[in-house]
C-alpha positions as CSV (number, residue, x, y, z in Angstrom):
1,M,10.4,-14.9,28.0
2,H,9.6,-11.3,27.4
3,L,7.1,-11.4,24.9
4,D,6.8,-8.4,22.4
5,P,3.6,-7.9,20.1
6,P,4.1,-7.9,16.2
7,R,4.4,-4.7,14.4
8,I,4.6,-4.0,10.5
9,I,7.5,-2.0,10.0
10,T,6.5,-1.5,6.4
11,Q,4.5,1.5,5.2
12,L,1.8,0.2,2.7
13,P,-0.3,2.7,1.1
14,V,-4.3,2.2,0.5
15,E,-3.9,1.8,-3.2
16,L,-1.0,1.0,-5.9
17,T,-1.8,1.0,-9.6
18,W,0.6,-0.8,-11.2
19,N,1.0,-1.1,-15.4
20,E,0.7,-4.7,-17.1
21,G,4.4,-6.3,-17.9
22,D,6.3,-4.2,-15.6
23,S,8.5,-6.2,-12.7
24,K,7.3,-5.0,-8.9
25,E,7.6,-6.4,-5.5
26,L,5.4,-6.3,-2.0
27,T,7.6,-6.1,1.0
28,C,6.3,-6.7,4.7
29,S,9.0,-6.3,7.4
30,T,8.3,-7.0,10.7
31,D,9.4,-6.7,14.2
32,G,8.3,-8.4,17.6
33,K,9.8,-11.4,19.8
34,P,9.5,-13.6,19.4
35,K,10.2,-12.9,15.5
36,P,6.8,-13.2,13.7
37,R,5.4,-15.2,11.3
38,V,4.4,-13.0,8.4
39,T,1.5,-14.2,5.8
40,W,0.8,-12.8,2.6
41,K,-2.6,-13.4,1.5
42,R,-4.8,-12.3,-2.0
43,D,-8.2,-11.9,-1.5
44,D,-8.1,-14.3,1.2
45,S,-5.8,-17.2,0.0
46,I,-2.3,-17.4,1.2
47,V,0.6,-16.5,-1.2
48,M,3.3,-16.7,1.0
49,Q,4.7,-17.2,4.8
50,A,7.9,-16.7,6.2
51,R,9.9,-15.2,9.2
52,Q,10.2,-11.6,9.6
53,V,10.6,-10.7,6.0
54,A,7.9,-11.6,3.4
55,K,8.6,-10.6,0.1
56,L,6.5,-11.5,-2.9
57,V,8.0,-10.9,-6.6
58,F,6.4,-10.0,-9.6
59,L,8.7,-10.3,-12.6
60,S,6.2,-9.2,-15.3
61,V,3.0,-8.3,-13.9
62,T,-0.6,-9.7,-15.4
63,Y,-4.0,-8.6,-14.6
64,K,-4.2,-11.5,-12.2
65,E,-2.1,-9.9,-10.5
66,A,-4.6,-7.1,-9.0
67,G,-6.4,-7.6,-5.7
68,L,-6.3,-7.1,-1.8
69,Y,-3.0,-8.2,-0.6
70,K,-3.0,-8.4,3.5
71,C,0.1,-8.6,5.3
72,L,-0.4,-10.5,8.6
73,A,2.3,-10.5,11.4
74,E,1.8,-13.1,14.1
75,N,3.4,-14.4,17.2
76,A,2.8,-15.1,21.1
77,G,2.1,-11.7,22.0
78,G,-0.9,-11.0,19.0
79,R,-1.3,-10.0,15.5
80,K,-1.0,-7.2,13.2
81,Q,-2.5,-6.6,9.6
82,K,-1.9,-4.2,7.0
83,Q,-3.7,-4.1,3.4
84,V,-3.1,-2.3,-0.1
85,Q,-5.1,-2.8,-2.8
86,V,-3.4,-3.5,-6.1
87,N,-4.7,-2.9,-9.9
88,V,-3.2,-3.5,-13.1
89,L,-3.3,-1.6,-16.1
90,C,-3.6,-3.8,-18.6
91,K,-1.5,-2.8,-22.2
92,F,-3.4,-2.8,-25.5
93,M,-2.0,-3.6,-28.4
94,N,-2.2,-1.0,-31.3
95,E,-0.2,-2.8,-34.1
96,Y,-2.9,-2.8,-36.7
97,F,-4.3,0.5,-36.2
């Protein structure tokens, strides 16, 4: 059986800044033989696992989503990793001022 080490196709920036309440996603697309297992981690805790493509969807971003997200692709040929720092800007309600 021919093995191709995993490759992460998705281009991830070093850092992202999101506004609280916005809808956002993080996608990690991979390639390799066999198809890689893809794991998203936030601050070293597993958030999601999938085959070949893993997409995190945030319907309404909160400050709790801030952190270092790592996409890890693994198969019998090896492993690759990319990461992105997500910052969240909090909304402040100024109704009474």
